N, C-alpha and C positions, 0 to 999 in steps of 0.2 A: 503542912507543906504539901505541895503538889507531888503526886506519885512519881512523875517524870523527873522532877527536880531531885527527889530523894534518890532515885536510881542513878542519876548523873553524879550526884555528890558521892554516893557509895563507890561508883566507878573511879572517880577522881581520887578518893581516899586510897583505894587499892593501888592506883597508879603511883601515887606519892610514896606509899609504903614500898612498892616494888623498886622504885627509883632510889629510895633511901638504902635499901638492901644492896642494890648494885653499887652505889657510891661507897658504901662501907666495905664491900668486897674489894673494889678497885683500890681503895685506900690501903687495905692490908697487902694487896699484891704490889702496889707501888713501894710500900715500906720494905717488903721482902726484896724487891729488885734493887732498891737503893742499898740495902745491906750487902747483897751479892756484888754489886758494882764496887762498893768500897773495898771488899775483900780482893777483887780482881785488880783494882787500882793499886792497892798496897802490895800485892804479889808482883805486879809489873814494876813498881818502884824498887822493890828489893832486887828483882832480877836485873834491872838497869844499873843499880848501884854495885852489883857483883861483876858487872861487865860481861855477863853471859847473855845479855839481851839479844834481840834480833829475831824477827819472825820471817821465815821464808814464805814469800807470796808467789803464787802462780808458778811460772817457769823459771823464776829467779834461782840461780845456783847458790848454794851455801858458800861461805867464804873459804872453806878448805879446798875448793877445787882450783 
């Protein structure tokens, strides 16, 4: 094989390995974020069912005023 082709192939293999590592890391991060989101959704569902829901945004006054 031509030396230039071998170098390009080695570079491409390295790039594929790097991209594979990145995709695997991102997959783990996505799974963790999905787990955290599920916890937050469940927590909000419980809060809403208790009737204590409601988030004060910006300059909005809480209902006790």
